[in-house]
N, C-alpha and C positions, 0 to 999 in steps of 0.2 A: 731450282734444286735439281737432283738427278732425275730419274725416270725408271721406267722398266724396259726390259728386252725380253724377247722369246729366246729362251736358253735351253733347246733340246729337251729331253725328257722331263726336266725340272719346271718347265712352263715359264712363267714370268719370273724373272729374277732381277735384282737391282742393277741399274746401269751406272757406269763411272760417272760420277759428276762433272769431272773436268771435261770428259769427251763430250757429254751432252752440252756443256756450256759452250765449248768451242764450236760445235755443230749447230745445234738448235739456237743457241744464243746469238749466233750471226745471222740468222735468217731475219730477224725482225729489224735489223740495221744494214742489210744488204743494199748497197748502190750499185746502180746500172748506168752505163755509159751509152755509147752509140750502138744502133743496129748495125751489125757486122754484115748480115745477108738475109735475104727473105726467100731464098731459093732452096725447096726442099732436098734437091739434089746435093746440097752441101751438108746435109745433117751428119752423114756418116764420116765425112772428113773432119767435122767438129766434134765428133764423139757424141752426138746428140739424137742418134737414131735408138732405136729400141735395142739394138745389141750391146751398146756402149755407154749410153747415158745412164747417169745415177738419177733415179727418180726420188724426189724428196716430197713427202706429204706430211704436213704439219696439222695436228687436230687439236681441238679443244673440246674434250669428250669425244663424241662421234662425229662432231661437225669439223669439215675440212676448212681450216683457216688460211692455207697457202699450199700450192701445189706448183713445182716447177722441175725442170730437168737440169743436170749440171754436166757440162761437156769438159773438154780438155782445157789445160791452162796454156795461154798464150802471152808472152810478153809481161808477166808479173799479173796478168788477170785471168779471168775464168769465163769461159762462154757458157750462156744459159739461154733457155727458152722455155716458154710456157707449154704444156701438153695440148695438142690440137692446133698449134699456132706455126707458122713457118719463120717467123722474126727470130733471129739469133742475136742476143744482146751480150754486151760486155759488162760482165759482173766485175766491179772494181775490187781487186785484191786476188791473191791465190787462195782459193779456199776449198777446193775439191778434196784435198787429203783429210779435211774435217769430217767429210762423211764417207769416203772411200774405204770402208774398213769392214770385215767380217762381223759376225755376231758375237764372237768371243772377245773381239777388240772393243766392243761397246760395254761388256759387262764389268762391273765392279769386281775387281780381283783381291780386295781387302778381305783376309781371312781373320786377323785379330788386330784390334788397335786399342791401345791403352796407355797410360803414362807409366813408364817402368817402375817409378818410385811408388805406384799404388799397389804393385805386387806384394801381398802379405805372405804368400807361402808358394812354395815350389815342391812339387812331389814327382821324383823320377823313379819309374819301374824298369829294371834292366831284365835281361834274360837270366833264367835260372833262379829267379826269386830274388834277386838283387833290388834293393829299394832303399830309397833316402828321401826324407822329408825336412825341409828347412823352412825357417820362418824368418821374416824380415822384421829385425828389431828397430828398424829406423836408420835412415842415413846410409843404406846399403850395408848395414852390419848384420850379417845373418848368423843363425844359430841352428844346430841340429836338433830336431824335435824327435827323429826316429831314423834309424839306420839298420840295414841288414848286417853291415860291418862296422867295426869301431872307426871313429873319425876323430882322431885326437886334436887335430887343429884343422878348421874349415877354411879353405881357400875362398874368401868373399867374392872374388872375381868370377867364379864359376856360376853361383845362382844369379848374381847381377847380370852377368852375360846371357844366361838364359831368359831372364825377365825381359832384358833389352831386345834380344832376337824375337821373342814372341809378341813384342808390344806393338810391332808394325809388320806382322807377317803377311805377305802379299804373295798370291800364287801366279805362276806363268800361264797356266791352262787348267781345264777342268776335266774331270773324269766323269761326267754325267753318266748315270746308270751303272756305274762300276759298283761290284759289292766289296765289302771289306775283305773278303778271300781273294778276289781278283786283284784288288791293289796292294795286297801283303799286309792288311792292317787288321787281320782278324784277331791276331793275338799281340797287340802292340807291345814294345818294349823299348 
């Protein structure tokens, strides 16, 4: 399944399952080919030095299961080496991109997820006290429960569209630590 990622002031946050599967899932079945070099002087060229290598540490609890460095991709393969060793190996396949991402790109960005047809009620509050509440009578047929203005005939596409949009809301980024006032959400409408 997914995992957890350190996420700014929020501490541990859920990781995006697909990203974890592509990255960590590939570790257990990574195949290596030939030794490309055993010369320490080549590490920088292969992006396997301390400045450019991606260090991957896989743990089960507190126990380290695997640890390796990922370098640059060459000819559809990826160069790898073990920490403290000079041998550079060809990792079969191009997989650096699975690991080379910042913390935000490991995070689960799902805000809401549900089946749109399961929405029973939609309530919208507008500026100046405007308000409407509609309920789902089944098969995307909605009726007005409450409204600050008369609605003689409800357009079913509007609440259906709202439920659909909210059913799979995904964020682009996070405003960790931002207050509702700073985000402009102190008095939502």
